[in-house]
DOLOVO-927384 format. One record per residue: x, y, z of N, C-alpha, C in turn; residue in three letters. Coordinates in steps of 0.02 Angstrom, whole numbers, padded with zeros to 5 digits, always signed. Layout:
N
XYZXYZXYZALA;...
This chain:
152
+00042-00059+00000+00000+00000+00000+00045+00062+00000MET;+00029+00109-00044+00069+00170-00049+00035+00224-00007GLU;+00071+00249+00043+00045+00302+00086+00082+00366+00069ILE;+00043+00420+00060+00074+00485+00046+00095+00516+00112ILE;+00159+00529+00120+00183+00561+00180+00167+00636+00176SER;+00181+00672+00231+00169+00744+00232+00209+00777+00177VAL;+00272+00756+00168+00314+00784+00116+00284+00770+00047TYR;+00264+00708+00036+00234+00690-00028+00170+00728-00041ASP;+00129+00738+00012+00066+00774+00003+00082+00846-00018MET;+00133+00876+00012+00151+00944-00008+00173+00945-00081GLN;+00213+00897-00102+00235+00891-00171+00174+00881-00217ASN;+00127+00840-00196+00066+00827-00235+00025+00891-00242THR;+00019+00929-00188-00018+00993-00190+00018+01042-00236LEU;+00084+01042-00236+00122+01085-00282+00108+01066-00355ASP;+00103+01001-00369+00087+00979-00437+00018+01004-00458ILE;-00030+00999-00412-00098+01023-00427-00097+01097-00442ILE;-00063+01135-00400-00061+01208-00410-00023+01228-00473ARG;+00030+01191-00489+00068+01208-00549+00029+01192-00613SER;-00022+01150-00606-00067+01135-00663-00123+01187-00668ALA;-00121+01237-00624-00172+01290-00625-00237+01270-00590GLY;-00234+01218-00549-00293+01195-00513-00289+01216-00440LEU;-00347+01219-00408-00349+01233-00336-00345+01168-00297LYS;-00313+01170-00240-00310+01112-00196-00372+01114-00151ALA;-00429+01094-00178-00492+01097-00142-00496+01041-00090THR;-00540+01049-00041-00548+00995+00009-00566+00928-00024PRO;-00608+00929-00075-00626+00866-00108-00567+00834-00144ARG;-00527+00874-00178-00467+00847-00212-00418+00818-00161ARG;-00409+00853-00106-00364+00828-00054-00392+00762-00025ILE;-00458+00759-00015-00489+00698+00011-00482+00640-00039ALA;-00488+00655-00103-00480+00603-00154-00408+00576-00153ILE;-00359+00620-00149-00289+00599-00147-00277+00557-00084ILE;-00303+00579-00027-00295+00542+00035-00327+00473+00030ALA;-00385+00469-00002-00419+00405-00012-00376+00358-00052LEU;-00350+00381-00108-00308+00338-00151-00243+00319-00116PHE;-00216+00364-00074-00153+00348-00041-00161+00291+00009SER;-00222+00280+00032-00235+00226+00079-00259+00162+00046GLY;-00262+00162-00020-00287+00103-00057-00231+00069-00095GLU;-00233+00003-00097-00184-00034-00136-00213-00057-00202SER;-00276-00037-00216-00309-00057-00278-00339+00004-00312ARG;-00351-00001-00376-00384+00054-00411-00457+00061-00386PRO;-00484+00121-00395-00553+00134-00375-00592+00162-00434LEU;-00656+00144-00437-00701+00172-00488-00728+00238-00462SER;-00754+00280-00506-00785+00343-00483-00840+00331-00432PRO;-00879+00278-00441-00933+00263-00393-00906+00244-00324LEU;-00850+00207-00323-00819+00190-00259-00792+00253-00225GLN;-00763+00298-00264-00738+00361-00236-00796+00401-00207VAL;-00851+00405-00244-00909+00442-00220-00935+00412-00154GLN;-00940+00346-00151-00964+00312-00090-00921+00331-00030THR;-00856+00331-00038-00811+00348+00017-00814+00423+00035GLU;-00817+00466-00015-00818+00538-00002-00884+00561+00029LEU;-00938+00524+00017-01003+00542+00048-00999+00538+00124LYS;-00950+00501+00150-00941+00497+00222-00914+00562+00251LYS;-00881+00602+00208-00851+00665+00230-00890+00726+00207GLN;-00921+00721+00149-00954+00779+00119-01028+00764+00108PHE;-01071+00809+00132-01143+00799+00125-01162+00798+00051VAL;-01138+00847+00014-01153+00850-00058-01093+00824-00096ARG;-01103+00769-00131-01047+00738-00166-01075+00702-00228CYS;-01087+00740-00281-01117+00712-00342-01066+00677-00386GLY;-01090+00628-00423-01047+00590-00467-01015+00633-00522LEU;-01051+00681-00552-01018+00723-00603-00957+00761-00575PRO;-00962+00785-00514-00906+00819-00482-00848+00772-00468GLY;-00864+00710-00450-00813+00659-00439-00775+00647-00504ILE;-00812+00637-00559-00781+00626-00624-00735+00685-00642TYR;-00760+00747-00632-00719+00806-00649-00654+00807-00609ARG;-00660+00794-00544-00600+00795-00502-00552+00739-00519ASN;-00577+00679-00532-00534+00624-00551-00498+00639-00616LEU;-00534+00666-00664-00503+00684-00729-00451+00739-00720GLU;-00465+00788-00678-00417+00843-00666-00354+00815-00635ALA;-00361+00770-00587-00303+00740-00554-00265+00693-00601LEU;-00300+00662-00648-00267+00620-00698-00229+00664-00748ALA;-00259+00720-00768-00226+00765-00816-00161+00793-00790GLU;-00157+00805-00724-00095+00832-00697-00047+00777-00675CYS;-00064+00714-00687-00018+00659-00676-00017+00629-00607GLY;-00064+00648-00565-00067+00620-00497-00101+00552-00498ILE;-00157+00548-00535-00192+00484-00543-00182+00458-00613LEU;-00187+00393-00621-00184+00360-00687-00252+00332-00703CYS;-00275+00342-00764-00337+00313-00788-00325+00241-00808ARG;-00368+00197-00787-00362+00126-00805-00428+00103-00834LEU;-00425+00066-00889-00485+00036-00918-00484-00037-00899ALA;-00530-00057-00856-00533-00126-00834-00570-00169-00884GLY;-00574-00233-00868-00610-00279-00911-00682-00257-00915PHE;-00711-00255-00973-00778-00227-00982-00774-00152-00992GLY;-00715-00126-00992-00699-00055-01005-00726-00008-00952ARG;-00742-00032-00893-00760+00014-00839-00697+00051-00818GLU;-00700+00116-00816-00642+00155-00799-00631+00156-00724ARG;-00568+00151-00705-00550+00159-00635-00486+00201-00633SER;-00466+00219-00573-00409+00263-00564-00364+00235-00509TYR;-00300+00252-00513-00252+00232-00461-00200+00287-00457ALA;-00164+00290-00401-00109+00337-00395-00055+00318-00446LEU;-00027+00367-00479+00030+00352-00523+00088+00330-00480CYS;+00135+00294-00511+00193+00267-00474+00226+00319-00432GLY;+00241+00375-00460+00263+00433-00421+00225+00492-00450SER;+00190+00526-00407+00146+00579-00431+00182+00628-00477ARG;+00152+00640-00534+00182+00683-00584+00219+00643-00637GLY;+00228+00579-00626+00261+00535-00674+00210+00486-00700ASN;+00194+00489-00764+00141+00447-00792+00166+00379-00813ARG;+00226+00360-00795+00255+00296-00813+00223+00242-00770HIS;+00174+00207-00798+00139+00155-00760+00125+00095-00803THR;+00121+00038-00772+00103-00024-00805+00051-00059-00762HIS;-00004-00081-00792-00056-00116-00755-00079-00176-00793HIS;-00102-00227-00756-00131-00286-00787-00200-00298-00755ILE;-00248-00314-00798-00317-00324-00776-00337-00396-00786CYS;-00365-00427-00735-00390-00496-00741-00455-00495-00780CYS;-00459-00533-00834-00519-00533-00876-00576-00572-00843VAL;-00561-00610-00791-00612-00649-00757-00646-00610-00700ALA;-00606-00578-00657-00635-00545-00598-00629-00469-00600CYS;-00590-00442-00647-00583-00369-00653-00530-00339-00608GLY;-00495-00379-00569-00442-00355-00525-00388-00322-00567ARG;-00363-00264-00545-00310-00228-00580-00251-00219-00534ILE;-00191-00235-00558-00131-00227-00518-00076-00194-00559GLU;-00032-00159-00525+00026-00128-00557+00082-00181-00562ALA;+00124-00174-00612+00182-00218-00618+00240-00179-00648PHE;+00301-00204-00636+00361-00172-00663+00378-00201-00731ASP;+00396-00157-00777+00418-00178-00844+00473-00130-00865ASP;+00533-00155-00872+00590-00113-00889+00601-00105-00964GLY;+00555-00128-01006+00565-00124-01078+00570-00052-01103ALA;+00529-00008-01076+00530+00062-01096+00546+00105-01035TYR;+00579+00160-01047+00589+00209-00994+00583+00278-01024HIS;+00557+00324-00983+00548+00392-01007+00616+00421-01027ASP;+00618+00456-01083+00678+00486-01108+00711+00446-01164GLY;+00692+00383-01172+00723+00343-01225+00694+00362-01293MET;+00729+00345-01347+00706+00359-01414+00670+00297-01442ILE;+00608+00306-01463+00568+00251-01491+00543+00273-01559VAL;+00565+00241-01612+00542+00258-01679+00555+00330-01698GLY;+00610+00358-01674+00626+00428-01690+00594+00478-01642GLY;+00555+00455-01594+00523+00499-01545+00558+00492-01478TYR;+00565+00548-01442+00589+00543-01373+00528+00529-01330ARG;+00530+00474-01294+00474+00453-01252+00470+00498-01190LEU;+00416+00534-01184+00406+00578-01126+00370+00542-01069LEU;+00321+00502-01086+00286+00462-01036+00249+00406-01072SER;+00230+00356-01035+00193+00301-01065+00154+00263-01012HIS;+00102+00229-01035+00064+00184-00992+00056+00118-01030THR;+00052+00065-00993+00041-00001-01023-00020-00031-00989THR;-00065-00057-01029-00124-00092-01002-00123-00162-01031HIS;-00120-00211-00988-00119-00281-01010-00177-00318-00979SER;-00200-00370-01012-00254-00411-00986-00229-00482-00978GLU;-00251-00516-00927-00232-00584-00914-00280-00615-00864GLY;-00259-00669-00833-00300-00703-00783-00258-00707-00719ILE;-00284-00681-00664-00247-00680-00601-00240-00751-00573CYS;-00193-00759-00528-00178-00825-00498-00240-00854-00464ALA;-00278-00812-00430-00337-00836-00395-00388-00865-00444SER;-00401-00829-00498-00449-00853-00548-00422-00915-00585CYS;-00357-00917-00596-00327-00977-00628-00337-01039-00585LEU;-00327-01031-00520-00335-01089-00476-00407-01113-00473SER;-00455-01066-00479-00526-01084-00478-00547-01120-00542GLU;-00512-01107-00597-00531-01137-00662-00482-01191-00685THR;-00438-01213-00639-00387-01263-00656-00345-01243-00716ASN;-00329-01179-00722-00285-01155-00775-00320-01142-00841GLY;-00385-01153-00845-00422-01141-00907-00447-01069-00908GLU;-00454-01041-00968-00483-00974-00976-00556-00977-00955HIS;-00577-00933-00908-00647-00933-00887-00693-00910-00943PRO;-00751-00941-00947-00799-00922-00999-00843-00866-00977SER;
């Protein structure tokens, strides 16, 4: 589980402000929520948790805040199996270099390390500034339930 320390939170708030955004109580609450999670969250899951802190917490506002935090590189957008969008903290806030794998059976999404690409390298004549990788597979738990067969 990745926990944002006081220093990291200040750095995260600086990233928000440098993107021309305000560090609103809801944005801070969203970042704190993700810092305590080891898994990606859907907008509906974020709304459910934030309703515990904020009386008025509409889904359109949640989507706007999640997208704003993704645009400035704090959160990463993930398309799970079935294409339901979810979000997770980027590996290091402000760095969009992330790799995720989604289980096609249960929808579980996890981060993984892949050293094939790194920011700054030249790929096809382009200098790579950032990248994301989305892979699909079957998690160990689902494989054991299906005896190694692809679930139908």
